[in-house]
C-alpha positions as CSV (number, residue, x, y, z in Angstrom):
1,M,12.5,7.1,4.0
2,R,13.2,10.6,5.4
3,R,12.5,10.8,9.1
4,T,10.6,14.0,9.6
5,P,9.0,13.8,13.0
6,H,5.8,15.7,12.3
7,F,5.1,13.5,9.2
8,T,6.0,10.1,10.8
9,V,3.3,7.5,11.2
10,R,3.7,5.2,14.2
11,D,0.3,3.6,14.5
12,P,0.1,0.2,12.8
13,E,-3.7,0.6,12.5
14,A,-3.1,3.6,10.2
15,V,-0.7,1.5,8.1
16,K,-3.3,-1.3,7.9
17,R,-5.9,1.2,6.7
18,L,-3.5,2.4,4.0
19,I,-3.1,-1.2,2.8
20,R,-6.8,-1.9,2.8
21,E,-7.4,1.2,0.7
22,H,-4.3,0.9,-1.5
23,P,-3.4,-2.8,-1.8
24,W,-1.2,-2.6,-4.9
25,A,2.3,-3.0,-3.5
26,T,5.9,-3.2,-4.6
27,I,8.0,-6.1,-3.2
28,V,11.8,-5.3,-3.1
29,S,14.3,-7.9,-2.4
30,N,18.1,-7.7,-2.1
31,T,19.0,-11.0,-3.8
32,K,22.4,-12.6,-4.5
33,H,22.0,-11.3,-8.1
34,G,21.2,-7.7,-6.9
35,L,17.9,-5.8,-6.3
36,V,14.7,-7.3,-7.7
37,A,11.3,-5.7,-7.5
38,S,7.8,-7.1,-8.3
39,H,4.3,-5.6,-8.0
40,Y,1.3,-7.5,-6.5
41,P,-1.8,-6.8,-4.4
42,I,-1.5,-7.5,-0.7
43,M,-4.0,-8.0,2.1
44,V,-4.0,-7.5,5.9
45,E,-4.8,-10.8,7.8
46,E,-7.5,-9.4,9.9
47,D,-7.9,-12.4,12.2
48,R,-4.4,-12.4,13.5
49,E,-3.1,-10.6,16.6
50,D,0.2,-9.7,14.9
51,F,0.6,-7.4,12.0
52,S,0.6,-9.8,9.1
53,I,-0.1,-9.6,5.4
54,V,-0.6,-12.2,2.7
55,S,-0.1,-12.1,-1.0
56,H,1.1,-14.3,-3.9
57,V,3.5,-14.0,-6.8
58,G,3.5,-15.6,-10.2
59,K,6.2,-18.3,-10.6
60,P,9.2,-18.0,-11.0
61,D,9.0,-14.6,-9.2
62,D,9.2,-16.4,-5.9
63,R,12.7,-17.7,-6.8
64,D,13.8,-14.4,-8.4
65,L,12.8,-12.6,-5.2
66,E,14.3,-15.4,-3.0
67,L,11.1,-15.3,-1.0
68,G,11.5,-17.0,2.4
69,E,15.3,-16.7,2.3
70,H,15.7,-13.3,3.9
71,E,14.1,-10.0,4.7
72,V,12.3,-8.1,2.0
73,M,10.8,-4.6,1.9
74,I,7.2,-4.0,0.7
75,I,6.3,-0.5,-0.3
76,V,2.7,0.7,-0.1
77,Q,1.9,3.9,-1.8
78,G,-1.3,5.9,-0.9
79,P,-2.6,9.1,-2.4
80,H,0.1,11.6,-3.5
81,G,0.4,14.7,-5.6
82,Y,2.1,17.9,-6.4
83,V,1.5,21.0,-4.3
84,S,2.2,24.3,-6.0
85,P,3.8,27.2,-4.1
86,G,1.2,29.4,-5.8
87,W,-1.5,27.8,-3.7
88,Y,0.1,29.2,-0.5
89,E,-0.5,32.8,-1.5
90,V,2.7,34.0,0.3
91,D,5.8,35.7,-1.0
92,Q,8.3,32.9,-0.2
93,A,7.4,29.4,-1.0
94,V,8.6,26.3,-2.9
95,P,6.8,23.4,-4.4
96,T,6.5,20.1,-2.6
97,W,4.9,16.7,-3.0
98,N,2.3,15.5,-0.4
99,H,2.0,11.7,0.0
100,V,1.2,8.8,2.3
101,T,3.7,5.9,2.0
102,A,4.7,2.9,4.1
103,H,7.7,0.5,4.0
104,L,7.0,-2.9,5.5
105,Y,9.9,-5.2,6.5
106,G,9.9,-8.9,7.2
107,T,10.9,-12.4,6.0
108,P,8.1,-14.0,3.9
109,E,6.9,-17.5,4.8
110,I,5.8,-19.6,1.7
111,L,2.2,-20.8,2.1
112,T,1.1,-24.4,1.6
113,D,-1.1,-25.1,-1.4
114,A,-4.2,-25.2,0.8
115,E,-3.2,-21.9,2.4
116,N,-2.4,-20.3,-0.9
117,W,-5.8,-21.3,-2.4
118,E,-7.5,-19.8,0.7
119,A,-5.5,-16.6,0.4
120,L,-6.2,-16.3,-3.3
121,S,-9.9,-16.9,-2.7
122,N,-10.0,-14.3,0.0
123,L,-8.2,-11.8,-2.3
124,V,-10.6,-12.3,-5.2
125,G,-13.5,-12.2,-2.8
126,H,-12.2,-8.9,-1.3
127,F,-12.5,-7.2,-4.7
128,E,-15.3,-9.1,-6.4
129,N,-17.8,-8.7,-3.5
130,A,-18.0,-5.0,-4.3
131,S,-19.4,-5.9,-7.7
132,P,-23.1,-6.4,-8.4
133,H,-22.4,-9.9,-9.8
134,P,-19.3,-11.2,-8.1
135,Q,-17.2,-13.9,-9.9
136,L,-15.5,-15.7,-7.1
137,L,-12.6,-18.1,-7.5
138,E,-14.5,-21.0,-6.0
139,D,-17.3,-20.4,-8.6
140,N,-14.9,-21.5,-11.3
141,A,-12.7,-23.8,-9.2
142,E,-11.5,-26.1,-12.0
143,Y,-10.0,-23.3,-14.1
144,G,-9.0,-21.4,-11.0
145,R,-6.9,-24.3,-9.8
146,K,-5.0,-24.5,-13.1
147,I,-4.1,-20.8,-12.8
148,F,-3.4,-21.2,-9.0
149,S,-0.7,-23.8,-9.7
150,G,1.4,-21.1,-11.3
151,T,1.5,-19.0,-8.2
152,A,3.3,-19.0,-4.9
153,G,1.5,-17.6,-1.9
154,F,3.3,-16.1,1.1
155,R,2.6,-14.6,4.5
156,M,4.8,-11.9,6.0
157,V,4.6,-10.9,9.6
158,V,5.6,-7.2,9.6
159,D,8.7,-7.1,11.9
160,R,8.9,-3.3,11.6
161,F,7.6,-0.5,9.4
162,E,8.5,3.0,8.4
163,A,5.5,5.2,7.3
164,R,5.2,8.8,6.4
165,A,2.1,11.0,5.9
166,K,3.2,14.3,4.5
167,L,0.0,16.3,4.5
168,S,0.9,19.9,5.1
169,Q,1.0,19.4,8.9
170,N,3.7,22.1,9.1
171,K,1.5,24.7,7.4
172,P,-1.1,27.1,9.0
173,D,-4.8,26.4,8.7
174,D,-5.5,28.9,5.9
175,I,-2.8,27.3,3.7
176,V,-4.0,23.8,4.5
177,D,-7.5,24.8,3.4
178,R,-6.3,26.3,0.1
179,V,-4.2,23.2,-0.7
180,I,-7.3,21.0,0.0
181,D,-9.4,23.2,-2.2
182,Q,-6.9,23.1,-5.1
183,L,-6.6,19.3,-4.8
184,D,-10.3,19.0,-4.9
185,G,-10.6,21.5,-7.8
186,D,-10.4,21.0,-11.6
187,G,-6.8,22.1,-12.2
188,P,-4.0,20.0,-13.6
189,W,-2.9,18.8,-10.2
190,R,-6.3,17.6,-9.0
191,Q,-6.0,14.8,-6.5
192,P,-9.3,14.4,-4.5
193,R,-8.2,11.3,-2.6
194,L,-5.2,13.2,-1.4
195,A,-7.5,16.0,-0.3
196,D,-9.5,13.4,1.6
197,E,-6.4,12.3,3.4
198,M,-5.6,15.9,4.3
199,R,-9.1,16.4,5.7
200,R,-8.7,13.3,7.8
201,E,-5.3,14.3,9.1
202,H,-6.5,17.9,9.9
203,E,-10.0,16.8,10.9
204,R,-11.6,19.1,8.4
């Protein structure tokens, strides 16, 4: 990840928020057979003092990724979108891409069956509890456990992370406001969630 000081995110709480709001992640592993990537939801373990996440993969992805054998990188992608130079209303400008992205590094620990069931139940509950009629894993435990047997849960303590929030911090206020307006508008590059991130960053 490019290390641009004014876009760098160093606060782990900001990265945790990113995960909570955008839990779909990419797991990248440099295996003995070469690079392998898989895509799964992840969750922050809120009750731990360290920065830790839990997830699961469908078997045999655990073996393909060599989970537990070495460090992996997990990529979390937040809001992102194209920024047109025409929005700047200046003579000299080039297009760019604003985004919020984090790379997490650590060596996964494979969960026991009991821990995996708890993690999967928490994951389902995290999403289903927002529904008017939640369908929780424990409500259909017999079928759930059949599916659960085909998964491998893991915990990863985040040893280090690299995160970047490129949100026009290097632009004057009038340009920032125009970019936010365009992202909130009805044009082809509309990205209201990216506009919200820019408002948060610039305290609009």
